C-alpha positions as CSV (number, residue, x, y, z in Angstrom):
1,M,0.0,0.0,0.0
2,P,1.2,3.6,-0.6
3,C,3.1,5.3,2.2
4,E,4.2,8.9,2.7
5,K,7.8,7.9,3.7
6,G,8.6,6.7,0.1
7,L,8.3,3.0,0.7
8,N,5.3,1.6,-1.1
9,R,4.3,-0.6,1.8
10,E,2.5,-0.2,5.1
11,V,1.1,-2.5,7.7
12,D,-2.5,-3.7,7.2
13,T,-3.5,-4.3,10.9
14,E,-6.3,-6.8,10.1
15,A,-4.2,-8.8,7.6
16,A,-1.2,-8.7,10.1
17,E,-3.2,-10.5,12.7
18,V,-4.1,-13.2,10.2
19,V,-0.3,-13.6,9.5
20,R,0.5,-13.8,13.2
21,R,-2.1,-16.5,13.6
22,I,-0.7,-18.5,10.8
23,F,2.8,-18.3,12.3
24,R,1.5,-19.3,15.7
25,D,-0.4,-22.2,14.4
26,Y,2.5,-23.5,12.3
27,A,4.9,-23.2,15.2
28,A,2.3,-25.2,17.3
29,G,2.5,-28.0,14.8
30,L,-0.3,-27.5,12.4
31,S,0.3,-28.2,8.7
32,P,-0.1,-25.5,6.0
33,R,-3.0,-27.5,4.6
34,K,-4.8,-27.6,8.0
35,I,-4.2,-23.9,8.5
36,A,-5.6,-23.1,5.1
37,A,-8.6,-25.3,5.5
38,T,-9.4,-23.7,8.9
39,L,-9.2,-20.2,7.4
40,N,-11.5,-21.2,4.6
41,V,-14.1,-22.7,7.0
42,E,-14.0,-19.4,9.0
43,G,-14.4,-17.3,5.8
44,V,-11.1,-15.5,6.2
45,P,-10.1,-14.2,2.8
46,S,-6.7,-15.0,1.4
47,P,-4.3,-12.2,0.2
48,S,-5.8,-12.4,-3.2
49,G,-9.3,-12.3,-1.8
50,G,-10.2,-15.9,-2.6
51,K,-9.7,-19.2,-0.9
52,W,-6.6,-20.2,0.9
53,N,-4.4,-23.1,-0.2
54,D,-1.3,-24.6,1.5
55,A,1.1,-23.4,-1.2
56,T,0.2,-19.8,-0.3
57,I,1.4,-20.4,3.2
58,R,4.2,-22.9,2.6
59,G,5.6,-21.4,-0.6
60,N,8.6,-22.8,-2.5
61,A,12.0,-23.4,-0.9
62,K,14.0,-22.6,-4.0
63,K,12.1,-19.4,-4.7
64,R,12.0,-18.4,-1.0
65,D,8.4,-17.3,-1.4
66,G,5.3,-18.1,0.6
67,M,4.0,-16.5,3.8
68,L,6.2,-18.5,6.1
69,R,9.4,-17.3,4.4
70,N,8.3,-13.6,3.8
71,E,11.1,-11.6,5.4
72,A,9.0,-8.4,5.2
73,Y,7.2,-9.7,8.4
74,V,10.5,-9.2,10.3
75,A,11.4,-5.9,8.6
76,G,13.4,-7.4,5.7
77,I,12.8,-5.9,2.3
78,V,14.0,-8.0,-0.7
79,Y,13.9,-7.0,-4.3
80,G,14.8,-9.1,-7.4
81,R,14.7,-12.5,-5.7
82,N,12.2,-13.8,-8.3
83,S,11.4,-12.6,-11.8
84,F,7.8,-12.7,-13.1
85,S,6.2,-13.1,-16.5
86,Y,2.8,-14.1,-17.9
87,D,1.9,-17.2,-19.8
88,P,0.3,-15.9,-23.1
89,D,-2.0,-18.9,-23.4
90,T,-3.4,-19.0,-19.8
91,G,-2.7,-15.5,-18.6
92,N,-1.3,-16.9,-15.4
93,R,1.7,-15.2,-13.8
94,I,4.8,-17.3,-13.7
95,S,7.6,-16.7,-11.2
96,R,11.2,-17.9,-11.5
97,P,14.2,-17.6,-9.1
98,A,16.7,-14.9,-10.0
99,S,19.6,-16.3,-12.1
100,E,22.3,-14.3,-10.3
101,E,22.6,-13.4,-6.6
102,H,24.0,-10.0,-7.3
103,H,20.7,-8.9,-8.9
104,I,19.0,-9.3,-5.5
105,M,18.7,-6.1,-3.3
106,F,18.1,-6.1,0.4
107,G,16.9,-3.4,2.7
108,E,15.3,-3.0,6.2
109,A,12.1,-1.4,7.3
110,P,11.7,-1.9,11.1
111,E,8.3,-0.1,11.1
112,L,6.9,-3.0,9.0
113,A,7.8,-5.8,11.4
114,I,4.8,-7.8,12.6
115,I,6.4,-11.1,13.7
116,E,8.6,-11.4,16.8
117,D,12.1,-12.8,16.2
118,D,11.6,-15.8,18.4
119,L,8.4,-16.8,16.6
120,W,10.1,-16.2,13.2
121,N,13.1,-18.4,14.1
122,A,10.9,-21.2,15.4
123,V,8.9,-21.2,12.2
124,Q,11.9,-21.1,9.9
125,D,13.4,-24.3,11.5
126,R,10.5,-26.5,10.4
127,P,10.3,-25.8,6.6
128,E,14.1,-26.0,6.3
129,R,14.1,-29.4,8.0
130,T,11.2,-30.5,5.8
131,H,12.9,-29.4,2.6
132,A,16.2,-30.9,3.6
133,T,14.5,-34.3,4.5
134,Y,12.2,-34.6,1.5
135,A,13.5,-32.5,-1.3
136,G,14.0,-34.5,-4.5
137,K,12.2,-37.6,-3.1
138,T,9.0,-39.1,-4.3
139,A,7.7,-39.9,-0.8
140,P,4.8,-37.8,0.4
141,L,5.3,-35.1,3.0
142,N,2.8,-36.6,5.4
143,D,5.5,-37.5,7.9
144,S,6.4,-33.9,8.2
145,H,3.1,-32.8,9.6
146,R,1.9,-36.0,11.3
147,A,0.8,-35.6,14.9
148,R,3.8,-35.9,17.2
149,Y,1.9,-36.4,20.5
150,L,-0.6,-38.8,21.9
151,L,-3.5,-36.4,22.2
152,N,-3.0,-34.1,19.2
153,G,-6.3,-33.3,17.5
154,I,-8.6,-35.3,19.8
155,V,-8.8,-33.1,23.0
156,K,-11.7,-30.5,23.2
157,C,-12.1,-27.4,25.3
158,G,-14.7,-28.1,28.0
159,C,-16.0,-24.5,27.8
160,C,-16.5,-23.8,24.1
161,G,-16.0,-27.3,22.5
162,G,-13.2,-26.0,20.3
163,G,-9.8,-27.7,20.0
164,F,-7.5,-28.0,23.0
165,T,-4.1,-27.8,21.4
166,L,-0.5,-27.0,22.2
167,V,-0.6,-23.2,22.7
168,G,2.9,-22.9,24.1
169,K,6.0,-25.0,24.8
170,E,4.6,-28.3,26.1
171,R,1.4,-26.8,27.3
172,Y,-2.2,-27.4,26.1
173,G,-4.8,-24.7,26.0
174,C,-8.0,-23.6,24.2
175,Y,-7.3,-22.9,20.5
176,R,-10.2,-20.6,20.1
177,H,-9.2,-18.5,23.1
178,K,-5.6,-18.3,21.8
179,T,-6.5,-17.4,18.2
180,R,-9.8,-15.5,18.6
181,G,-9.7,-14.1,22.0
182,S,-12.0,-14.1,25.1
183,Q,-15.0,-13.1,23.1
184,E,-15.0,-16.6,21.6
185,C,-14.0,-18.5,24.8
186,D,-12.8,-17.2,28.2
187,N,-11.0,-20.4,29.1
188,R,-7.5,-19.2,30.0
189,R,-6.4,-22.3,31.7
190,T,-3.6,-24.4,30.4
191,I,-2.0,-27.7,31.4
192,T,1.3,-29.4,30.6
193,R,1.4,-32.1,28.0
194,D,2.8,-34.8,30.4
195,K,0.2,-34.1,33.1
196,L,-2.7,-34.1,30.6
197,E,-1.5,-37.4,29.0
198,A,-1.1,-39.0,32.4
199,R,-4.6,-38.1,33.5
200,V,-6.2,-39.3,30.3
201,L,-4.3,-42.7,30.4
202,A,-5.2,-43.1,34.1
203,R,-8.9,-42.5,33.4
204,L,-8.8,-45.0,30.5
205,R,-7.2,-47.7,32.7
206,S,-9.7,-47.2,35.5
207,G,-12.7,-47.1,33.1
208,L,-11.6,-50.2,31.1
209,M,-10.8,-52.5,34.1
210,T,-14.4,-53.0,35.3
211,A,-16.8,-56.0,35.2
212,E,-19.5,-53.9,33.6
213,F,-17.2,-52.9,30.7
214,A,-15.9,-56.5,30.3
215,E,-19.6,-57.7,30.0
216,Q,-20.3,-54.9,27.5
217,F,-17.2,-55.8,25.5
218,A,-18.1,-59.5,25.4
219,G,-21.6,-58.7,24.3
220,E,-20.3,-56.5,21.5
221,V,-17.9,-59.2,20.3
222,A,-20.7,-61.7,20.3
223,R,-22.9,-59.4,18.3
224,I,-20.2,-58.7,15.7
225,M,-19.4,-62.4,15.3
226,G,-23.1,-63.2,15.0
227,A,-23.5,-60.5,12.3
228,R,-20.5,-62.0,10.4
229,A,-21.9,-65.5,10.6
230,S,-25.3,-64.3,9.2
231,A,-23.5,-62.5,6.4
232,V,-21.5,-65.6,5.3
233,A,-24.3,-68.1,5.8
234,P,-25.7,-67.8,2.1
235,A,-22.2,-68.1,0.7
236,R,-21.5,-71.1,2.9
237,K,-24.7,-72.8,1.8
238,A,-23.8,-72.3,-1.8
239,L,-20.3,-73.8,-1.3
240,E,-21.7,-76.8,0.6
241,S,-24.1,-77.5,-2.3
242,K,-21.3,-77.2,-4.9
243,L,-19.2,-79.6,-2.7
244,A,-22.0,-82.1,-2.6
245,K,-22.3,-82.1,-6.4
246,L,-18.5,-82.5,-6.8
247,E,-18.6,-85.5,-4.3
248,T,-21.4,-87.1,-6.3
249,A,-19.5,-86.7,-9.6
250,I,-16.4,-88.2,-8.1
251,E,-18.3,-91.2,-6.8
252,R,-19.8,-91.8,-10.3
253,L,-16.4,-91.5,-11.9
254,L,-15.0,-94.1,-9.4
255,D,-17.9,-96.4,-10.1
256,R,-17.2,-96.3,-13.8
257,L,-13.5,-97.0,-13.2
258,E,-14.4,-100.0,-11.0
259,R,-16.8,-101.4,-13.7
260,G,-14.0,-101.0,-16.3
261,K,-11.7,-103.1,-14.2
262,T,-14.2,-106.0,-13.8
263,H,-14.7,-106.2,-17.7
264,P,-11.2,-106.1,-19.1
265,M,-12.2,-107.8,-22.4
266,R,-14.8,-105.2,-23.0
267,S,-12.2,-102.6,-22.5
268,S,-9.8,-104.4,-24.8
269,H,-12.4,-104.7,-27.6
270,A,-13.3,-101.0,-27.2
271,S,-9.6,-100.1,-27.5
272,R,-9.3,-102.0,-30.8
273,A,-12.5,-100.4,-32.1
274,V,-11.0,-96.9,-31.9
275,R,-7.5,-97.9,-33.0
276,P,-6.6,-96.3,-36.4
277,S,-6.3,-98.7,-39.3
278,A,-2.9,-99.4,-40.9
279,P,-2.3,-97.6,-44.2
280,H,-2.6,-99.9,-47.3
């Protein structure tokens, strides 16, 4: 956006909060795809005004683009890193990395910084590790954003019903309170990961080791086994019928063989009857 100081940029406070949220979510372990999907569900517009996608957030490691690598968020201004052109057939803009490093210009604009250094550094470590691990390989990137902890994605806030996620180092808290504020949920309480996991596991053990649950479990197993037996009964009946027919055919074949053994002369005459005649 235009600015009186000569730099053609200034901070959009509403968009800046979206950027901060994306950085916090990514640092907490969410994948770019999950972050984009959440923003779309909530109706938050992307920088272009349309839908979010994970590439907008993640960017390209070689081109050093994407929101997570945008140095403007920490006061760094970079010109000439990528060159842009338009495809004459599709009209789409195409970006390519600069061919020579000396064409890239760097500057600083502290007034534009919207991300704290600690958060920026924490976020940069993850895409660099992902790129170093998977670049040039055909394996999918699923391992890079797979849940690392036991309760990731399955704990809910008891006040608002939203996600209860890692909101700090080794601490779970309400995701809605952290990202949307007290107007969405006033649950400020947090708990360490180890303590929460220990409580959940202890409750599961105490709940599973009861006679009532054992009886319920046995009943459910019997129901499932009964349903499976009912489902395979028609197929079993058809197989039994086919087996009976095969056994009957085998018995008839054996009877014919036995009769052939008791009348060797008949068998000999029959053999001569079908023997080809000698050429004259």
